[in-house]
C-alpha positions in Angstrom: 71.3 149.6 85.6 70.3 148.1 89.4 67.9 146.3 91.1 66.2 149.6 93.0 66.5 153.3 91.6 68.3 154.7 94.8 69.2 157.9 93.5 65.7 159.3 93.6 65.4 160.6 96.8 61.5 159.8 97.4 62.6 156.0 97.7 63.9 155.2 101.4 67.2 153.5 102.0 65.2 150.5 103.3 66.8 146.8 102.9 69.1 148.4 100.0 71.9 146.4 101.2 69.8 143.4 100.6 70.3 144.0 96.6 74.2 144.2 96.7 74.6 141.3 94.8 71.8 141.2 92.1 73.1 145.0 91.5 76.6 144.1 91.3 75.5 141.0 88.5 73.6 143.4 86.7 76.1 146.0 86.3 78.9 143.4 85.4 76.6 141.7 82.7 75.3 144.7 81.4 79.0 146.2 81.0 80.0 143.1 79.3 77.0 143.1 77.0 78.2 147.0 76.0 81.7 146.0 75.1 80.8 143.1 73.3 81.7 143.8 69.7 79.1 141.4 68.4 76.3 143.6 70.3 74.0 145.3 68.0 72.5 148.3 70.5 69.3 146.2 70.9 68.4 145.4 74.6 65.0 144.2 73.7 66.2 140.5 75.0 67.3 142.4 78.1 64.5 144.1 78.7 62.2 140.9 78.3 64.7 139.1 80.8 64.2 141.6 83.2 60.7 141.7 83.4 60.3 137.8 83.4 62.7 138.3 86.7 60.6 140.4 88.4 57.7 138.4 87.4 59.1 135.4 89.0 60.4 136.7 92.4 57.0 138.9 92.7 55.0 135.1 92.2 57.2 133.6 94.6 55.7 136.3 97.3 58.9 138.1 97.4 57.8 141.5 97.8 55.1 140.4 99.9 51.2 139.4 99.8 48.0 141.5 100.3 48.0 144.8 101.6 52.2 144.7 102.4 52.1 144.0 98.9 50.1 147.2 98.0 52.5 149.4 99.6 55.3 148.4 96.9 55.4 149.9 93.4 57.5 147.7 90.9 58.4 149.9 88.4 61.1 150.8 85.5 62.7 154.2 86.1 65.1 156.4 83.7 65.0 157.9 81.0 62.3 155.9 78.9 59.0 156.4 76.9 56.0 156.6 79.3 54.3 153.9 77.5 56.9 151.6 78.3 56.7 152.3 82.0 53.2 152.0 82.3 53.2 148.7 80.2 55.5 147.3 82.9 53.4 149.1 86.1 50.8 147.0 84.7 52.6 143.9 84.1 54.1 144.0 87.3 51.9 144.6 90.3 48.5 144.2 91.4 45.5 146.1 89.8 45.0 148.4 92.9 48.7 149.5 93.0 48.4 150.1 88.9 45.4 152.1 89.5 47.3 154.1 92.3 50.4 154.9 89.8 48.6 155.7 86.4 46.2 158.4 88.8 48.6 159.6 91.0 48.4 163.5 91.1 51.3 165.4 92.4 49.4 168.3 93.4 46.3 166.5 95.4 46.3 166.1 99.3 47.5 162.5 100.7 
């Protein structure tokens, strides 16, 4: 679990150092949660908190505004159900970004 999904070669290395502190906090808290004997395996509260956090920093224009914001797609990445990923895409991104993501065709020429 980390702020940026840097294992995927598609993503540039731009600004990765900016998120080191966030990544450390996420990893530490996630590891403690998994080690907690009272943890029942339900991560819904964690997903809700992460979604709210992304919405908050986006509302503060952390990822830019206007055309600059439309160059970024905030998404939940991993081995996850498609409907969950699509719900997050819709919740976290401007309509034009959502449309571009949902209708992206790998075989189409850019």
